[in-house]
C-alpha positions in Angstrom: -2.5 2.9 15.5 -0.3 -0.7 15.5 1.4 -2.4 13.3 2.0 -6.5 12.9 5.3 -6.0 11.0 7.8 -4.1 9.0 9.8 -6.1 6.1 12.8 -4.3 5.4 14.0 -6.6 2.1 10.1 -7.4 0.4 10.0 -8.5 -3.0 6.5 -9.3 -3.1 4.6 -6.5 -2.9 5.9 -4.0 -5.1 8.5 -3.4 -7.5 11.8 -4.3 -6.7 12.9 -4.5 -3.5 10.8 -2.6 -0.8 10.4 -1.7 2.9 6.7 -2.7 3.5 5.0 -1.7 6.7 1.9 -4.0 7.6 -0.8 -1.9 9.9 -3.0 -3.5 12.0 -6.7 -3.0 12.3 -9.3 -4.1 9.3 -12.8 -4.2 9.2 -13.1 -6.0 5.7 -12.5 -9.6 6.9 -11.5 -11.3 3.4 -12.1 -15.0 3.9 -8.3 -16.3 3.4 -7.1 -13.4 4.0 -3.1 -14.0 4.7 -2.3 -11.3 7.6 -6.0 -12.2 9.5 -4.0 -11.4 12.6 -3.9 -7.8 11.6 -7.3 -7.8 11.6 -7.3 -6.9 15.7 -6.4 -2.9 15.4 -4.7 -3.9 18.8 -2.2 -6.3 17.4 1.5 -6.1 17.4 3.0 -2.6 18.9 2.3 0.9 18.4 3.4 3.0 15.9 5.3 5.8 16.5 7.8 8.4 15.4 10.5 6.1 16.0 8.7 3.1 14.3 8.9 6.5 11.4 12.5 7.2 11.8 13.2 2.9 11.4 11.0 3.2 8.1 13.2 6.2 6.9 16.3 4.5 8.1 15.2 1.2 6.4 14.5 2.6 3.1 18.2 4.5 3.0 19.7 2.1 0.8 19.9 3.0 -3.1 18.2 -0.3 -3.9 15.7 0.4 -2.5 12.6 1.0 -4.9 10.3 2.5 -2.3 7.6 2.1 0.6 4.5 -0.4 0.2 1.7 0.2 2.9 -0.2 -3.3 3.6 -2.2 -4.8 6.6 -4.9 -4.9 8.1 -6.3 -2.3 6.1 -4.0 1.0 5.8 -7.3 3.2 4.6 -9.3 2.0 7.4 -10.2 5.8 8.7 -8.8 4.9 11.9 -5.0 4.5 10.3 -4.9 7.0 7.9 -3.7 9.6 10.5 -0.7 8.2 11.6 0.5 6.4 8.4 0.1 10.3 7.1 3.3 11.5 8.7 5.3 8.4 7.7 4.3 9.0 3.9 4.9 12.7 4.0 8.1 11.7 5.6 8.9 9.7 2.5 7.8 11.9 0.2 10.6 14.6 1.7 13.7 12.3 2.2 13.2 9.9 -0.6 10.9 11.7 -3.2 12.3 9.8 -6.4 11.2 6.1 -4.6 7.4 4.7 -4.9 5.0 4.5 -2.3 2.4 1.7 -3.2 -0.5 1.3 -0.7 -3.0 -2.2 -0.8 -6.4 -1.5 -0.1 -9.5 -3.2 0.4 -11.4 -0.3 -0.4 -12.5 0.6 -4.0 -10.5 3.9 -5.1 -13.4 5.4 -6.5 -16.3 4.1 -4.4 -15.1 4.1 -1.5 -11.7 6.3 -1.1 -12.9 9.6 -3.1 -16.8 8.5 -3.0 -16.9 8.1 0.8 -13.5 9.1 2.9 -12.2 12.0 0.6 -14.1 14.9 2.3 -15.0 13.3 5.2 -11.9 11.5 6.1 -9.2 14.3 6.8 -6.4 12.3 5.5 -7.4 11.1 2.6 -7.2 13.1 0.0 -3.1 13.9 1.1 -2.5 10.3 1.6 -3.9 10.2 -2.3 -2.3 12.6 -3.3 1.7 10.9 -2.5 0.8 7.2 -3.7 1.7 6.0 -6.9 0.0 2.8 -6.6 -2.9 1.8 -5.2 -3.5 -2.4 -5.3 -7.6 -1.9 -4.3 -10.6 -4.4 -3.6 -11.7 -7.0 -1.1 -9.3 -10.6 -1.4 -11.8 -12.6 -2.8 -10.3 -16.4 -2.6 -12.3 -17.9 -5.2 -10.4 -15.8 -7.3 -7.3 -16.1 -6.2 -4.9 -16.3 -9.0 -1.3 -16.4 -8.0 0.0 -15.9 -11.8 -1.3 -12.4 -10.9 1.0 -8.8 -10.6 1.0 -7.6 -7.5 -2.6 -9.4 -6.6 -3.7 -11.9 -5.2 -7.6 -12.3 -6.3 -8.7 -11.3 -10.2 -11.4 -8.4 -8.9 -8.4 -6.5 -7.4 -6.9 -3.7 -9.7 -3.4 -1.9 -9.9 -3.9 1.4 -10.2 -1.3 4.5 -11.2 -3.5 7.1 -8.5 -1.6 10.4 -9.4 -2.9 9.7 -13.2 -6.4 8.5 -12.3 -6.6 12.1 -10.2 -5.3 13.9 -13.1 -7.6 12.1 -15.5 -10.4 12.0 -13.0 -10.9 8.1 -13.8 -9.1 4.9 -12.9 -6.0 4.4 -15.2 -4.7 1.0 -14.6 -0.9 0.1 -14.6 -0.3 -2.9 -16.6 2.5 -5.1 -16.3 5.6 -5.3 -18.9 5.2 -7.8 -22.0 8.4 -9.4 -21.1 10.4 -9.6 -18.0 13.6 -7.5 -18.7 16.6 -9.9 -19.7 19.1 -10.0 -16.7 22.1 -11.2 -19.0 21.8 -8.6 -21.7 24.2 -5.4 -21.6 
């Protein structure tokens, strides 16, 4: 697998300050995609053990809330095998930090329905992801007021709660932003 970029101080792709890995390779080709160059599986740099260690080191500060996986498409079957060792290391070294994943594939239909049981890494990856933003980006449904997603068809899913309930459990944004001026 190749990766397009690593953002070590990302505030756009999940709560808090995060380390975000943008993988290369995507077969969705959504109209209006913000990262079209990452559709190419050969774009960017090789994702190696050194890359994993770079991400682990970048996550070390206490102010880093967690890891976000984006693309390209992290859940492409061709990308899952390379991401699994990274997510395992994150869970081992930083069990208190969250893992968010952005995928054009639908959680219930595609990841659980088509890939689980056929792509060896899917179930283990899902067992270590806290939140999955699923669904292809749809330019006609683009809405900049949405929390952590680009178009209104996408869902922000609490993965572990969904797996336990055997149904999709959605994350909901707080009713109001915390007041930074309160003690």
